[in-house]
Predicted model as a PDB file, atoms N, CA, C, CB and O in Angstrom, pLDDT in the B-factor column:
MODEL        1                                                                  
ATOM      1  N   MET A   1      -7.864  17.301   7.452  1.00 76.00           N  
ATOM      2  CA  MET A   1      -7.699  15.521   8.256  1.00 76.00           C  
ATOM      3  C   MET A   1      -6.499  15.113   8.410  1.00 76.00           C  
ATOM      4  CB  MET A   1      -8.286  14.183   7.424  1.00 76.00           C  
ATOM      5  O   MET A   1      -5.735  15.778   7.710  1.00 76.00           O  
ATOM      6  N   THR A   2      -5.908  14.203   9.098  1.00 90.00           N  
ATOM      7  CA  THR A   2      -4.896  14.106   9.099  1.00 90.00           C  
ATOM      8  C   THR A   2      -4.920  12.289   9.561  1.00 90.00           C  
ATOM      9  CB  THR A   2      -4.283  15.306   9.922  1.00 90.00           C  
ATOM     10  O   THR A   2      -5.552  11.914  10.549  1.00 90.00           O  
ATOM     11  N   LEU A   3      -4.446  11.704   9.024  1.00 92.00           N  
ATOM     12  CA  LEU A   3      -3.927   9.990   9.015  1.00 92.00           C  
ATOM     13  C   LEU A   3      -2.528   9.978   9.461  1.00 92.00           C  
ATOM     14  CB  LEU A   3      -3.944   9.165   7.375  1.00 92.00           C  
ATOM     15  O   LEU A   3      -1.663  10.368   8.676  1.00 92.00           O  
ATOM     16  N   GLN A   4      -2.244   9.613  10.522  1.00 95.00           N  
ATOM     17  CA  GLN A   4      -0.630   9.085  10.997  1.00 95.00           C  
ATOM     18  C   GLN A   4       0.086   7.193  10.875  1.00 95.00           C  
ATOM     19  CB  GLN A   4      -0.663   9.494  12.892  1.00 95.00           C  
ATOM     20  O   GLN A   4      -0.131   6.678  11.972  1.00 95.00           O  
ATOM     21  N   PHE A   5       0.501   6.595  10.319  1.00 96.00           N  
ATOM     22  CA  PHE A   5       1.244   5.652  10.298  1.00 96.00           C  
ATOM     23  C   PHE A   5       2.593   5.266  11.462  1.00 96.00           C  
ATOM     24  CB  PHE A   5       1.582   5.847   9.082  1.00 96.00           C  
ATOM     25  O   PHE A   5       3.751   5.683  11.440  1.00 96.00           O  
ATOM     26  N   LEU A   6       2.314   4.869  11.871  1.00 96.00           N  
ATOM     27  CA  LEU A   6       3.584   4.226  12.794  1.00 96.00           C  
ATOM     28  C   LEU A   6       4.071   2.805  12.798  1.00 96.00           C  
ATOM     29  CB  LEU A   6       3.279   4.368  14.186  1.00 96.00           C  
ATOM     30  O   LEU A   6       3.161   2.010  13.035  1.00 96.00           O  
ATOM     31  N   ARG A   7       5.027   2.366  12.638  1.00 97.00           N  
ATOM     32  CA  ARG A   7       5.226   0.839  12.981  1.00 97.00           C  
ATOM     33  C   ARG A   7       6.142   1.207  13.775  1.00 97.00           C  
ATOM     34  CB  ARG A   7       5.623  -0.319  11.889  1.00 97.00           C  
ATOM     35  O   ARG A   7       6.990   2.096  13.690  1.00 97.00           O  
ATOM     36  N   ASN A   8       5.773   0.026  14.997  1.00 98.00           N  
ATOM     37  CA  ASN A   8       6.281  -0.169  16.414  1.00 98.00           C  
ATOM     38  C   ASN A   8       6.789  -1.116  15.841  1.00 98.00           C  
ATOM     39  CB  ASN A   8       5.448  -0.356  17.752  1.00 98.00           C  
ATOM     40  O   ASN A   8       6.589  -1.797  14.835  1.00 98.00           O  
ATOM     41  N   ALA A   9       8.021  -0.992  17.282  1.00 97.00           N  
ATOM     42  CA  ALA A   9       8.902  -1.850  16.913  1.00 97.00           C  
ATOM     43  C   ALA A   9       8.966  -3.045  17.339  1.00 97.00           C  
ATOM     44  CB  ALA A   9       9.838  -1.459  17.054  1.00 97.00           C  
ATOM     45  O   ALA A   9       9.980  -3.741  17.289  1.00 97.00           O  
ATOM     46  N   ASP A  10       7.571  -3.479  17.927  1.00 98.00           N  
ATOM     47  CA  ASP A  10       7.085  -5.377  18.108  1.00 98.00           C  
ATOM     48  C   ASP A  10       6.905  -5.656  16.536  1.00 98.00           C  
ATOM     49  CB  ASP A  10       5.138  -5.840  19.182  1.00 98.00           C  
ATOM     50  O   ASP A  10       6.647  -6.826  16.252  1.00 98.00           O  
ATOM     51  N   GLY A  11       6.992  -4.861  15.618  1.00 96.00           N  
ATOM     52  CA  GLY A  11       5.901  -5.115  14.386  1.00 96.00           C  
ATOM     53  C   GLY A  11       4.634  -4.610  14.326  1.00 96.00           C  
ATOM     54  O   GLY A  11       4.232  -4.054  13.304  1.00 96.00           O  
ATOM     55  N   THR A  12       4.355  -4.663  14.729  1.00 97.00           N  
ATOM     56  CA  THR A  12       2.826  -3.794  14.624  1.00 97.00           C  
ATOM     57  C   THR A  12       2.671  -2.635  14.286  1.00 97.00           C  
ATOM     58  CB  THR A  12       2.141  -3.636  15.700  1.00 97.00           C  
ATOM     59  O   THR A  12       3.773  -2.087  14.323  1.00 97.00           O  
ATOM     60  N   VAL A  13       1.746  -1.816  13.911  1.00 97.00           N  
ATOM     61  CA  VAL A  13       1.096  -0.489  12.996  1.00 97.00           C  
ATOM     62  C   VAL A  13       0.235   0.045  13.874  1.00 97.00           C  
ATOM     63  CB  VAL A  13       0.229  -0.816  11.538  1.00 97.00           C  
ATOM     64  O   VAL A  13      -0.793  -0.459  14.326  1.00 97.00           O  
ATOM     65  N   THR A  14       0.896   1.505  14.174  1.00 98.00           N  
ATOM     66  CA  THR A  14      -0.330   2.081  14.862  1.00 98.00           C  
ATOM     67  C   THR A  14      -0.625   3.606  14.014  1.00 98.00           C  
ATOM     68  CB  THR A  14       0.030   2.308  16.702  1.00 98.00           C  
ATOM     69  O   THR A  14       0.054   4.615  13.826  1.00 98.00           O  
ATOM     70  N   GLY A  15      -2.224   3.104  13.571  1.00 97.00           N  
ATOM     71  CA  GLY A  15      -2.848   4.353  13.035  1.00 97.00           C  
ATOM     72  C   GLY A  15      -3.305   5.539  14.128  1.00 97.00           C  
ATOM     73  O   GLY A  15      -3.766   5.311  15.246  1.00 97.00           O  
ATOM     74  N   ARG A  16      -3.070   6.858  13.541  1.00 97.00           N  
ATOM     75  CA  ARG A  16      -4.402   7.408  14.305  1.00 97.00           C  
ATOM     76  C   ARG A  16      -4.918   8.207  13.852  1.00 97.00           C  
ATOM     77  CB  ARG A  16      -4.379   7.872  15.439  1.00 97.00           C  
ATOM     78  O   ARG A  16      -4.259   8.672  12.922  1.00 97.00           O  
ATOM     79  N   ASN A  17      -5.950   8.743  14.021  1.00 95.00           N  
ATOM     80  CA  ASN A  17      -6.921   9.885  12.736  1.00 95.00           C  
ATOM     81  C   ASN A  17      -6.618  11.551  14.063  1.00 95.00           C  
ATOM     82  CB  ASN A  17      -9.768   9.109  12.433  1.00 95.00           C  
ATOM     83  O   ASN A  17      -7.135  11.702  15.170  1.00 95.00           O  
ATOM     84  N   GLU A  18      -5.933  12.206  13.556  1.00 95.00           N  
ATOM     85  CA  GLU A  18      -5.922  13.079  14.021  1.00 95.00           C  
ATOM     86  C   GLU A  18      -7.050  14.068  14.273  1.00 95.00           C  
ATOM     87  CB  GLU A  18      -5.166  13.348  13.569  1.00 95.00           C  
ATOM     88  O   GLU A  18      -6.838  15.060  14.970  1.00 95.00           O  
ATOM     89  N   THR A  19      -8.063  13.869  13.813  1.00 93.00           N  
ATOM     90  CA  THR A  19      -9.065  14.840  14.072  1.00 93.00           C  
ATOM     91  C   THR A  19      -9.666  14.353  15.193  1.00 93.00           C  
ATOM     92  CB  THR A  19     -10.017  15.091  12.988  1.00 93.00           C  
ATOM     93  O   THR A  19      -9.692  15.141  16.138  1.00 93.00           O  
ATOM     94  N   ASN A  20     -10.234  13.111  15.388  1.00 94.00           N  
ATOM     95  CA  ASN A  20     -11.107  12.723  15.955  1.00 94.00           C  
ATOM     96  C   ASN A  20     -10.426  12.161  17.289  1.00 94.00           C  
ATOM     97  CB  ASN A  20     -11.853  11.902  15.115  1.00 94.00           C  
ATOM     98  O   ASN A  20     -10.872  12.150  18.437  1.00 94.00           O  
ATOM     99  N   GLY A  21      -9.253  11.715  16.802  1.00 95.00           N  
ATOM    100  CA  GLY A  21      -8.264  11.040  18.035  1.00 95.00           C  
ATOM    101  C   GLY A  21      -8.819   9.337  18.051  1.00 95.00           C  
ATOM    102  O   GLY A  21      -8.919   8.779  19.144  1.00 95.00           O  
ATOM    103  N   PHE A  22      -9.260   8.365  16.401  1.00 97.00           N  
ATOM    104  CA  PHE A  22      -9.671   7.316  16.407  1.00 97.00           C  
ATOM    105  C   PHE A  22      -7.571   6.703  16.779  1.00 97.00           C  
ATOM    106  CB  PHE A  22     -10.814   6.955  14.778  1.00 97.00           C  
ATOM    107  O   PHE A  22      -6.580   7.432  16.738  1.00 97.00           O  
ATOM    108  N   THR A  23      -7.640   5.112  17.112  1.00 97.00           N  
ATOM    109  CA  THR A  23      -6.745   4.994  17.109  1.00 97.00           C  
ATOM    110  C   THR A  23      -6.778   3.613  17.134  1.00 97.00           C  
ATOM    111  CB  THR A  23      -6.215   5.686  17.817  1.00 97.00           C  
ATOM    112  O   THR A  23      -7.613   3.086  17.869  1.00 97.00           O  
ATOM    113  N   VAL A  24      -5.825   2.722  16.290  1.00 97.00           N  
ATOM    114  CA  VAL A  24      -5.658   1.546  16.253  1.00 97.00           C  
ATOM    115  C   VAL A  24      -4.721   0.546  16.037  1.00 97.00           C  
ATOM    116  CB  VAL A  24      -6.196   1.419  15.805  1.00 97.00           C  
ATOM    117  O   VAL A  24      -4.838   0.204  14.861  1.00 97.00           O  
ATOM    118  N   THR A  25      -3.971  -0.004  16.512  1.00 97.00           N  
ATOM    119  CA  THR A  25      -2.858  -0.750  16.200  1.00 97.00           C  
ATOM    120  C   THR A  25      -3.526  -2.325  15.828  1.00 97.00           C  
ATOM    121  CB  THR A  25      -1.739  -0.684  17.535  1.00 97.00           C  
ATOM    122  O   THR A  25      -4.606  -2.744  16.242  1.00 97.00           O  
ATOM    123  N   HIS A  26      -2.625  -3.004  14.993  1.00 97.00           N  
ATOM    124  CA  HIS A  26      -2.582  -4.027  14.591  1.00 97.00           C  
ATOM    125  C   HIS A  26      -1.593  -4.689  13.590  1.00 97.00           C  
ATOM    126  CB  HIS A  26      -3.534  -4.042  14.330  1.00 97.00           C  
ATOM    127  O   HIS A  26      -1.056  -4.151  12.622  1.00 97.00           O  
ATOM    128  N   ALA A  27      -1.424  -6.404  14.176  1.00 97.00           N  
ATOM    129  CA  ALA A  27      -0.486  -6.514  12.934  1.00 97.00           C  
ATOM    130  C   ALA A  27      -0.149  -6.383  11.518  1.00 97.00           C  
ATOM    131  CB  ALA A  27      -0.322  -7.177  12.900  1.00 97.00           C  
ATOM    132  O   ALA A  27       0.858  -6.264  10.820  1.00 97.00           O  
ATOM    133  N   ASP A  28      -1.136  -6.438  11.418  1.00 96.00           N  
ATOM    134  CA  ASP A  28      -1.636  -6.606   9.774  1.00 96.00           C  
ATOM    135  C   ASP A  28      -1.806  -4.489   9.119  1.00 96.00           C  
ATOM    136  CB  ASP A  28      -3.921  -7.818   9.828  1.00 96.00           C  
ATOM    137  O   ASP A  28      -2.816  -3.797   9.245  1.00 96.00           O  
ATOM    138  N   GLU A  29      -0.939  -4.208   8.715  1.00 95.00           N  
ATOM    139  CA  GLU A  29      -0.682  -2.674   7.918  1.00 95.00           C  
ATOM    140  C   GLU A  29      -2.084  -2.579   7.132  1.00 95.00           C  
ATOM    141  CB  GLU A  29       0.880  -2.622   6.624  1.00 95.00           C  
ATOM    142  O   GLU A  29      -2.904  -1.711   7.428  1.00 95.00           O  
ATOM    143  N   GLU A  30      -2.307  -3.506   6.131  1.00 95.00           N  
ATOM    144  CA  GLU A  30      -3.300  -2.744   5.879  1.00 95.00           C  
ATOM    145  C   GLU A  30      -4.801  -2.850   6.646  1.00 95.00           C  
ATOM    146  CB  GLU A  30      -3.378  -2.918   4.594  1.00 95.00           C  
ATOM    147  O   GLU A  30      -5.783  -2.165   6.357  1.00 95.00           O  
ATOM    148  N   GLU A  31      -4.713  -4.088   7.906  1.00 96.00           N  
ATOM    149  CA  GLU A  31      -6.344  -3.803   8.556  1.00 96.00           C  
ATOM    150  C   GLU A  31      -6.250  -2.598   8.919  1.00 96.00           C  
ATOM    151  CB  GLU A  31      -6.924  -4.672   9.890  1.00 96.00           C  
ATOM    152  O   GLU A  31      -7.313  -1.981   8.987  1.00 96.00           O  
ATOM    153  N   VAL A  32      -4.705  -1.716   9.339  1.00 97.00           N  
ATOM    154  CA  VAL A  32      -5.250  -0.418  10.397  1.00 97.00           C  
ATOM    155  C   VAL A  32      -5.499   0.618   8.859  1.00 97.00           C  
ATOM    156  CB  VAL A  32      -3.624   0.402  11.971  1.00 97.00           C  
ATOM    157  O   VAL A  32      -6.384   1.474   8.852  1.00 97.00           O  
ATOM    158  N   LYS A  33      -4.936   0.473   8.094  1.00 96.00           N  
ATOM    159  CA  LYS A  33      -5.310   1.683   7.271  1.00 96.00           C  
ATOM    160  C   LYS A  33      -6.797   1.697   6.790  1.00 96.00           C  
ATOM    161  CB  LYS A  33      -4.385   1.754   6.018  1.00 96.00           C  
ATOM    162  O   LYS A  33      -7.241   2.730   6.289  1.00 96.00           O  
ATOM    163  N   ARG A  34      -7.744   0.356   6.954  1.00 96.00           N  
ATOM    164  CA  ARG A  34      -9.178   0.153   6.276  1.00 96.00           C  
ATOM    165  C   ARG A  34      -9.645   0.403   7.231  1.00 96.00           C  
ATOM    166  CB  ARG A  34      -9.726  -1.080   5.640  1.00 96.00           C  
ATOM    167  O   ARG A  34     -10.366   1.384   7.047  1.00 96.00           O  
ATOM    168  N   GLN A  35      -9.676   0.062   8.298  1.00 96.00           N  
ATOM    169  CA  GLN A  35     -10.551   0.706   9.997  1.00 96.00           C  
ATOM    170  C   GLN A  35      -9.720   2.494   9.892  1.00 96.00           C  
ATOM    171  CB  GLN A  35      -9.689  -0.664  12.242  1.00 96.00           C  
ATOM    172  O   GLN A  35     -10.200   3.104  10.848  1.00 96.00           O  
ATOM    173  N   LEU A  36      -9.085   3.103   9.401  1.00 95.00           N  
ATOM    174  CA  LEU A  36      -8.433   4.728  10.206  1.00 95.00           C  
ATOM    175  C   LEU A  36      -9.461   5.163   8.230  1.00 95.00           C  
ATOM    176  CB  LEU A  36      -5.432   5.148  10.592  1.00 95.00           C  
ATOM    177  O   LEU A  36     -10.107   6.173   7.950  1.00 95.00           O  
ATOM    178  N   TYR A  37      -9.200   4.054   7.426  1.00 95.00           N  
ATOM    179  CA  TYR A  37     -10.379   4.707   5.981  1.00 95.00           C  
ATOM    180  C   TYR A  37     -11.837   4.720   6.794  1.00 95.00           C  
ATOM    181  CB  TYR A  37     -10.581   3.285   4.175  1.00 95.00           C  
ATOM    182  O   TYR A  37     -12.331   5.819   7.044  1.00 95.00           O  
ATOM    183  N   GLU A  38     -12.171   4.131   6.994  1.00 95.00           N  
ATOM    184  CA  GLU A  38     -13.741   3.204   7.393  1.00 95.00           C  
ATOM    185  C   GLU A  38     -14.329   4.765   8.172  1.00 95.00           C  
ATOM    186  CB  GLU A  38     -13.531   1.258   8.944  1.00 95.00           C  
ATOM    187  O   GLU A  38     -15.336   5.423   7.908  1.00 95.00           O  
ATOM    188  N   ASP A  39     -13.187   5.014   9.261  1.00 95.00           N  
ATOM    189  CA  ASP A  39     -13.062   5.747  10.617  1.00 95.00           C  
ATOM    190  C   ASP A  39     -13.289   7.355  10.011  1.00 95.00           C  
ATOM    191  CB  ASP A  39     -11.337   5.428  11.500  1.00 95.00           C  
ATOM    192  O   ASP A  39     -13.901   8.177  10.693  1.00 95.00           O  
ATOM    193  N   ALA A  40     -12.775   7.676   8.771  1.00 92.00           N  
ATOM    194  CA  ALA A  40     -13.056   8.900   8.200  1.00 92.00           C  
ATOM    195  C   ALA A  40     -13.667   9.203   7.684  1.00 92.00           C  
ATOM    196  CB  ALA A  40     -12.619   9.312   7.769  1.00 92.00           C  
ATOM    197  O   ALA A  40     -13.841  10.418   7.589  1.00 92.00           O  
ATOM    198  N   GLY A  41     -14.626   8.055   6.798  1.00 94.00           N  
ATOM    199  CA  GLY A  41     -15.437   8.234   5.925  1.00 94.00           C  
ATOM    200  C   GLY A  41     -15.521   8.332   4.758  1.00 94.00           C  
ATOM    201  O   GLY A  41     -16.434   8.850   4.114  1.00 94.00           O  
ATOM    202  N   TRP A  42     -14.095   7.593   4.200  1.00 94.00           N  
ATOM    203  CA  TRP A  42     -13.348   7.481   2.883  1.00 94.00           C  
ATOM    204  C   TRP A  42     -13.192   5.914   2.152  1.00 94.00           C  
ATOM    205  CB  TRP A  42     -11.854   8.067   3.202  1.00 94.00           C  
ATOM    206  O   TRP A  42     -13.224   4.994   2.969  1.00 94.00           O  
ATOM    207  N   GLU A  43     -13.099   5.691   1.336  1.00 94.00           N  
ATOM    208  CA  GLU A  43     -13.595   4.450   0.745  1.00 94.00           C  
ATOM    209  C   GLU A  43     -11.966   3.541   0.638  1.00 94.00           C  
ATOM    210  CB  GLU A  43     -14.523   4.828  -0.975  1.00 94.00           C  
ATOM    211  O   GLU A  43     -11.097   3.556  -0.234  1.00 94.00           O  
ATOM    212  N   TYR A  44     -12.048   2.985   1.625  1.00 93.00           N  
ATOM    213  CA  TYR A  44     -10.004   1.830   1.388  1.00 93.00           C  
ATOM    214  C   TYR A  44     -10.614   0.728   0.468  1.00 93.00           C  
ATOM    215  CB  TYR A  44      -8.981   0.589   3.473  1.00 93.00           C  
ATOM    216  O   TYR A  44     -11.504  -0.105   0.642  1.00 93.00           O  
ATOM    217  N   THR A  45      -9.719   1.068  -0.675  1.00 92.00           N  
ATOM    218  CA  THR A  45      -9.235   0.003  -1.287  1.00 92.00           C  
ATOM    219  C   THR A  45      -7.603  -1.035  -1.576  1.00 92.00           C  
ATOM    220  CB  THR A  45      -9.652   0.460  -2.198  1.00 92.00           C  
ATOM    221  O   THR A  45      -6.636  -0.638  -2.227  1.00 92.00           O  
ATOM    222  N   PRO A  46      -7.685  -1.935  -1.110  1.00 89.00           N  
ATOM    223  CA  PRO A  46      -6.675  -2.625  -0.662  1.00 89.00           C  
ATOM    224  C   PRO A  46      -5.733  -2.787  -2.214  1.00 89.00           C  
ATOM    225  CB  PRO A  46      -7.277  -4.089   0.147  1.00 89.00           C  
ATOM    226  O   PRO A  46      -6.219  -3.106  -3.299  1.00 89.00           O  
ATOM    227  N   PRO A  47      -4.067  -2.418  -1.893  1.00 88.00           N  
ATOM    228  CA  PRO A  47      -3.294  -2.954  -2.936  1.00 88.00           C  
ATOM    229  C   PRO A  47      -3.517  -4.437  -3.845  1.00 88.00           C  
ATOM    230  CB  PRO A  47      -2.118  -3.002  -2.300  1.00 88.00           C  
ATOM    231  O   PRO A  47      -3.783  -5.580  -3.473  1.00 88.00           O  
ATOM    232  N   PRO A  48      -3.288  -3.871  -5.132  1.00 89.00           N  
ATOM    233  CA  PRO A  48      -3.549  -5.329  -5.581  1.00 89.00           C  
ATOM    234  C   PRO A  48      -2.519  -6.340  -5.347  1.00 89.00           C  
ATOM    235  CB  PRO A  48      -3.790  -5.377  -6.990  1.00 89.00           C  
ATOM    236  O   PRO A  48      -1.352  -6.000  -5.540  1.00 89.00           O  
ATOM    237  N   PRO A  49      -2.767  -7.503  -4.970  1.00 87.00           N  
ATOM    238  CA  PRO A  49      -1.944  -8.486  -5.391  1.00 87.00           C  
ATOM    239  C   PRO A  49      -0.311  -8.556  -6.114  1.00 87.00           C  
ATOM    240  CB  PRO A  49      -2.756  -8.954  -6.142  1.00 87.00           C  
ATOM    241  O   PRO A  49      -0.211  -8.818  -7.312  1.00 87.00           O  
ATOM    242  N   SER A  50       0.771  -8.327  -5.367  1.00 85.00           N  
ATOM    243  CA  SER A  50       1.673  -8.542  -5.759  1.00 85.00           C  
ATOM    244  C   SER A  50       1.794 -10.446  -6.527  1.00 85.00           C  
ATOM    245  CB  SER A  50       2.458  -8.010  -4.580  1.00 85.00           C  
ATOM    246  O   SER A  50       1.555 -11.550  -6.040  1.00 85.00           O  
ATOM    247  N   LEU A  51       2.274  -9.986  -7.876  1.00 84.00           N  
ATOM    248  CA  LEU A  51       2.676 -10.823  -8.632  1.00 84.00           C  
ATOM    249  C   LEU A  51       3.438 -11.846  -8.286  1.00 84.00           C  
ATOM    250  CB  LEU A  51       3.111 -10.329  -9.381  1.00 84.00           C  
ATOM    251  O   LEU A  51       4.386 -11.479  -7.592  1.00 84.00           O  
ATOM    252  N   PRO A  52       3.381 -13.727  -8.626  1.00 85.00           N  
ATOM    253  CA  PRO A  52       4.183 -14.669  -8.635  1.00 85.00           C  
ATOM    254  C   PRO A  52       5.658 -14.336  -9.367  1.00 85.00           C  
ATOM    255  CB  PRO A  52       3.437 -15.718  -9.210  1.00 85.00           C  
ATOM    256  O   PRO A  52       5.889 -14.073 -10.548  1.00 85.00           O  
ATOM    257  N   PRO A  53       6.438 -14.431  -8.384  1.00 83.00           N  
ATOM    258  CA  PRO A  53       7.900 -14.296  -9.443  1.00 83.00           C  
ATOM    259  C   PRO A  53       8.063 -15.318 -10.540  1.00 83.00           C  
ATOM    260  CB  PRO A  53       9.359 -14.502  -8.567  1.00 83.00           C  
ATOM    261  O   PRO A  53       7.384 -16.323 -10.332  1.00 83.00           O  
ATOM    262  N   GLY A  54       8.885 -15.347 -11.826  1.00 76.00           N  
ATOM    263  CA  GLY A  54       8.648 -16.170 -12.956  1.00 76.00           C  
ATOM    264  C   GLY A  54       9.260 -15.138 -13.812  1.00 76.00           C  
ATOM    265  O   GLY A  54       9.646 -13.986 -13.611  1.00 76.00           O  
ATOM    266  N   PRO A  55       9.220 -15.964 -14.884  1.00 73.00           N  
ATOM    267  CA  PRO A  55       9.427 -15.267 -16.466  1.00 73.00           C  
ATOM    268  C   PRO A  55       8.586 -14.055 -16.249  1.00 73.00           C  
ATOM    269  CB  PRO A  55       8.793 -16.276 -17.971  1.00 73.00           C  
ATOM    270  O   PRO A  55       7.583 -13.865 -15.561  1.00 73.00           O  
ATOM    271  N   THR A  56       9.480 -13.080 -17.253  1.00 67.00           N  
ATOM    272  CA  THR A  56       8.468 -11.677 -18.008  1.00 67.00           C  
ATOM    273  C   THR A  56       8.272 -11.984 -19.371  1.00 67.00           C  
ATOM    274  CB  THR A  56       9.249  -9.998 -18.041  1.00 67.00           C  
ATOM    275  O   THR A  56       8.937 -12.857 -19.929  1.00 67.00           O  
ATOM    276  N   ALA A  57       7.228 -11.190 -20.057  1.00 63.00           N  
ATOM    277  CA  ALA A  57       6.797 -11.390 -21.376  1.00 63.00           C  
ATOM    278  C   ALA A  57       7.682 -10.727 -21.827  1.00 63.00           C  
ATOM    279  CB  ALA A  57       5.512 -11.068 -21.819  1.00 63.00           C  
ATOM    280  O   ALA A  57       8.506 -10.242 -21.052  1.00 63.00           O  
ATOM    281  N   SER A  58       7.775 -10.508 -23.236  1.00 64.00           N  
ATOM    282  CA  SER A  58       8.762  -9.768 -23.781  1.00 64.00           C  
ATOM    283  C   SER A  58       7.866  -9.543 -24.739  1.00 64.00           C  
ATOM    284  CB  SER A  58      10.148 -10.304 -24.089  1.00 64.00           C  
ATOM    285  O   SER A  58       7.030 -10.388 -25.058  1.00 64.00           O  
ATOM    286  N   CYS A  59       7.971  -8.262 -25.339  1.00 62.00           N  
ATOM    287  CA  CYS A  59       7.760  -8.048 -26.751  1.00 62.00           C  
ATOM    288  C   CYS A  59       8.048  -7.756 -28.112  1.00 62.00           C  
ATOM    289  CB  CYS A  59       7.414  -7.681 -26.746  1.00 62.00           C  
ATOM    290  O   CYS A  59       7.146  -7.767 -28.950  1.00 62.00           O  
TER     291      CYS A  59                                                      
ENDMDL                                                                          
END                                                                             
């Protein structure tokens, strides 16, 4: 099974499952990944939220 992702000139992302031809285009890249993983029968785990900028702890 092959999943492909393409960033379009208009800022959207298109994802395609080459095995069954399922294609989705959305402005949110994570939504494209979620839908493709769901179509493939795989569990999708979104990335953790980014940390806010600020001082880092030192040991």
